[in-house]
N, C-alpha and C positions, 0 to 999 in steps of 0.2 A: 755359499761358503768359499767361492773362488775369489781370490784378490786380482783385481784388474788394475794395471798401471793407469796413471793419469795421462790423458790424451793432450799433450802439450801442442799438437797440430790442430786440435779442435775439429776432427773430421767425423762427422756423423755417418759417413759410408763405411767406416772401420770400426768394427765392434770389438777389437782386441784391446783397445784402450778407450777410456770414457772419460769425460769431463762431468761436472757435478750435475748441470741441468739436463745433459744427455742421459745420464744415468736415471735420473727421475723420470724423464720421458719414456724411456724404454721400460721402466717398472710398470707405469700406468698403461702403456701400450699393450703389455701382456694381458691385462685385465679388460682390454677393450675401450680404455679411455684415452682419447688423443688430447693430452693436455695443451700443447702449443697451438693446436689446430693449424692454422696456416701462418702464425705469427713467427717471425725470425728476423734476423738482422745480418746485413753484410758488413764485414770489417776488413778494411783494405789489405791487411797483412795475412789474412786467412783465406784458403781457397774455397771454402764452403760456407754457407749460411750458418750463423750461430744461433742457439737458443739461449735467450737471456732469462734470468729468473722472472722478469716482468711478463715475458711471453707465456709463462706457465701461470702466473697469479692472475692474468687478464681472462682466463677461461670462466665463462659466465656460470658454469656448473659448479664451481667451487664456492665455499663461503667461509668467511672468517669465523673461526671458533674461539680465538684468543688473540687480543691485540696488546702488545707491550708498548707502553709509551715511555718515552725518554724521561729521565729524571731531570728536573730543572735545578 
């Protein structure tokens, strides 16, 4: 129920603020699932590695339960 501010510096080492994929990673980690495993990216203007959405979705233990296609 606690609101956390958005982490505009994208620092995984600071839990006082979070960004979207960091939040999802932390939630799953609490139940013992390491979603990004060792996947992450370097971005030149950020001091730490970033977790991209693709880093989470490439986890082999996840499965697609719904796929929404684009309208043509």
